[in-house]
C-alpha atoms as a printed R data frame, in Angstrom:
    type eleno elety resid chain resno       x       y       z
1   ATOM     1    CA   MET     A     1 -77.499 -42.294 -28.756
2   ATOM     2    CA   SER     A     2 -73.952 -40.991 -29.255
3   ATOM     3    CA   SER     A     3 -72.655 -38.298 -27.240
4   ATOM     4    CA   ILE     A     4 -71.210 -36.359 -30.330
5   ATOM     5    CA   PRO     A     5 -73.373 -34.130 -32.045
6   ATOM     6    CA   ALA     A     6 -74.449 -35.123 -35.401
7   ATOM     7    CA   HIS     A     7 -73.092 -31.949 -37.120
8   ATOM     8    CA   SER     A     8 -69.379 -32.858 -36.113
9   ATOM     9    CA   GLU     A     9 -69.522 -36.649 -37.000
10  ATOM    10    CA   PRO     A    10 -67.537 -36.160 -40.322
11  ATOM    11    CA   PHE     A    11 -64.631 -34.498 -38.040
12  ATOM    12    CA   ALA     A    12 -64.489 -37.490 -35.437
13  ATOM    13    CA   ALA     A    13 -61.592 -39.054 -37.533
14  ATOM    14    CA   LEU     A    14 -59.604 -35.741 -37.752
15  ATOM    15    CA   GLY     A    15 -58.961 -35.807 -33.894
16  ATOM    16    CA   THR     A    16 -60.489 -32.585 -33.008
17  ATOM    17    CA   PRO     A    17 -62.776 -32.623 -30.268
18  ATOM    18    CA   TRP     A    18 -66.338 -31.815 -31.166
19  ATOM    19    CA   TYR     A    19 -66.709 -28.697 -28.843
20  ATOM    20    CA   ASN     A    20 -63.601 -27.083 -30.493
21  ATOM    21    CA   ARG     A    21 -65.324 -27.062 -33.725
22  ATOM    22    CA   ALA     A    22 -67.696 -24.734 -35.500
23  ATOM    23    CA   PRO     A    23 -71.035 -26.026 -36.641
24  ATOM    24    CA   MET     A    24 -71.378 -27.912 -39.796
25  ATOM    25    CA   ALA     A    25 -73.267 -26.336 -42.685
26  ATOM    26    CA   ASN     A    26 -76.273 -28.268 -44.048
27  ATOM    27    CA   ILE     A    27 -75.083 -27.814 -47.664
28  ATOM    28    CA   LYS     A    28 -73.291 -30.874 -48.912
29  ATOM    29    CA   SER     A    29 -70.568 -28.998 -51.002
30  ATOM    30    CA   GLN     A    30 -69.868 -27.185 -47.985
31  ATOM    31    CA   LYS     A    31 -69.489 -30.112 -45.812
32  ATOM    32    CA   LYS     A    32 -67.004 -31.628 -48.265
33  ATOM    33    CA   ARG     A    33 -65.116 -28.236 -48.513
34  ATOM    34    CA   ASN     A    34 -65.037 -28.175 -44.481
35  ATOM    35    CA   LEU     A    35 -63.547 -31.561 -44.405
36  ATOM    36    CA   THR     A    36 -60.894 -30.693 -47.049
37  ATOM    37    CA   ASN     A    37 -59.922 -27.250 -45.307
38  ATOM    38    CA   GLU     A    38 -59.587 -29.318 -41.885
39  ATOM    39    CA   LYS     A    39 -57.412 -31.821 -43.639
40  ATOM    40    CA   ALA     A    40 -55.169 -28.939 -45.294
41  ATOM    41    CA   ARG     A    41 -55.108 -26.764 -41.897
42  ATOM    42    CA   GLN     A    42 -53.475 -29.784 -40.140
43  ATOM    43    CA   ARG     A    43 -51.063 -30.778 -42.898
44  ATOM    44    CA   ASN     A    44 -49.749 -26.922 -42.994
45  ATOM    45    CA   GLN     A    45 -49.634 -26.719 -39.244
46  ATOM    46    CA   GLY     A    46 -46.893 -29.648 -39.596
47  ATOM    47    CA   THR     A    47 -45.136 -27.895 -42.145
48  ATOM    48    CA   ALA     A    48 -45.189 -24.419 -40.464
49  ATOM    49    CA   SER     A    49 -43.939 -26.466 -37.245
50  ATOM    50    CA   ALA     A    50 -40.766 -27.848 -39.198
51  ATOM    51    CA   LEU     A    51 -40.224 -24.299 -40.561
52  ATOM    52    CA   LYS     A    52 -39.924 -23.170 -36.964
53  ATOM    53    CA   THR     A    53 -37.542 -26.196 -35.930
54  ATOM    54    CA   SER     A    54 -35.141 -25.560 -38.968
55  ATOM    55    CA   ALA     A    55 -35.018 -21.982 -37.837
56  ATOM    56    CA   ARG     A    56 -34.368 -22.779 -34.165
57  ATOM    57    CA   LYS     A    57 -31.637 -25.693 -35.525
58  ATOM    58    CA   PHE     A    58 -29.816 -22.757 -37.278
59  ATOM    59    CA   ARG     A    59 -29.823 -20.378 -34.179
60  ATOM    60    CA   GLU     A    60 -28.423 -23.493 -32.375
61  ATOM    61    CA   ALA     A    61 -25.727 -24.012 -34.903
62  ATOM    62    CA   LEU     A    62 -25.108 -20.151 -34.880
63  ATOM    63    CA   SER     A    63 -24.547 -19.994 -31.217
64  ATOM    64    CA   SER     A    64 -22.086 -23.131 -31.078
65  ATOM    65    CA   GLY     A    65 -19.682 -21.163 -32.844
66  ATOM    66    CA   ASP     A    66 -19.314 -23.894 -35.799
67  ATOM    67    CA   ARG     A    67 -19.766 -21.557 -38.789
68  ATOM    68    CA   ALA     A    68 -19.839 -24.319 -41.085
69  ATOM    69    CA   ALA     A    69 -22.586 -26.116 -39.437
70  ATOM    70    CA   ALA     A    70 -24.520 -22.801 -39.297
71  ATOM    71    CA   GLU     A    71 -24.029 -22.144 -42.865
72  ATOM    72    CA   ALA     A    72 -25.457 -25.603 -43.710
73  ATOM    73    CA   ALA     A    73 -28.485 -25.093 -41.078
74  ATOM    74    CA   LEU     A    74 -28.963 -21.839 -42.870
75  ATOM    75    CA   LEU     A    75 -29.329 -23.310 -46.375
76  ATOM    76    CA   ALA     A    76 -31.539 -25.807 -44.985
77  ATOM    77    CA   ALA     A    77 -33.721 -23.275 -43.405
78  ATOM    78    CA   CYS     A    78 -34.046 -21.213 -46.450
79  ATOM    79    CA   ARG     A    79 -34.997 -24.335 -48.641
80  ATOM    80    CA   ALA     A    80 -37.662 -25.278 -46.485
81  ATOM    81    CA   TYR     A    81 -38.938 -21.516 -46.268
82  ATOM    82    CA   ASP     A    82 -38.627 -21.506 -50.317
83  ATOM    83    CA   LYS     A    83 -40.796 -24.880 -50.332
84  ATOM    84    CA   ALA     A    84 -43.257 -23.838 -47.894
85  ATOM    85    CA   ALA     A    85 -43.954 -20.643 -49.993
86  ATOM    86    CA   ALA     A    86 -44.216 -22.503 -53.232
87  ATOM    87    CA   THR     A    87 -47.037 -24.880 -51.812
88  ATOM    88    CA   GLY     A    88 -49.038 -21.940 -50.235
89  ATOM    89    CA   VAL     A    89 -48.310 -22.611 -46.566
90  ATOM    90    CA   ILE     A    90 -46.793 -19.350 -46.084
91  ATOM    91    CA   HIS     A    91 -46.820 -16.210 -48.324
92  ATOM    92    CA   LYS     A    92 -43.697 -15.735 -50.327
93  ATOM    93    CA   ASN     A    93 -43.203 -12.293 -48.598
94  ATOM    94    CA   ASN     A    94 -43.416 -14.098 -45.315
95  ATOM    95    CA   ALA     A    95 -40.723 -16.534 -46.425
96  ATOM    96    CA   ALA     A    96 -38.761 -13.848 -47.735
97  ATOM    97    CA   ASN     A    97 -38.766 -11.947 -44.428
98  ATOM    98    CA   HIS     A    98 -37.741 -14.693 -42.352
99  ATOM    99    CA   LYS     A    99 -34.838 -15.873 -44.636
100 ATOM   100    CA   SER     A   100 -33.662 -12.215 -44.786
101 ATOM   101    CA   ARG     A   101 -33.707 -12.164 -40.871
102 ATOM   102    CA   LEU     A   102 -31.890 -15.512 -40.657
103 ATOM   103    CA   ARG     A   103 -29.146 -14.228 -43.186
104 ATOM   104    CA   ARG     A   104 -28.629 -11.195 -41.212
105 ATOM   105    CA   GLN     A   105 -28.132 -12.930 -38.105
106 ATOM   106    CA   PHE     A   106 -25.529 -15.172 -40.071
107 ATOM   107    CA   ASN     A   107 -23.688 -12.140 -41.498
108 ATOM   108    CA   THR     A   108 -23.563 -10.308 -38.213
109 ATOM   109    CA   SER     A   109 -22.344 -13.182 -36.188
110 ATOM   110    CA   ALA     A   110 -19.252 -13.092 -38.343
111 ATOM   111    CA   ALA     A   111 -18.347  -9.464 -37.681
């Protein structure tokens, strides 16, 4: 007999330990939906992490004093936020707020 509960077997390939998962439903369509949601969650988690990395790279370029590199990093970060908003990883207003904050940091650094 396996030590993994029967309700969590479909999640075994996703790498999440069984004790961190919610109980699985008995309805077949809901089981499929849960698997789809988990895959999307992990995919979105990677995209959200990449957004934070692009913003960090911009801040590092800005603090280094290289204005051209900071501007290139800003454009790359804005592009990443737009793409994440278009694919539904984050809300479009969330992307707009982050881009506005980054742009404000860039503009005030020139003064």
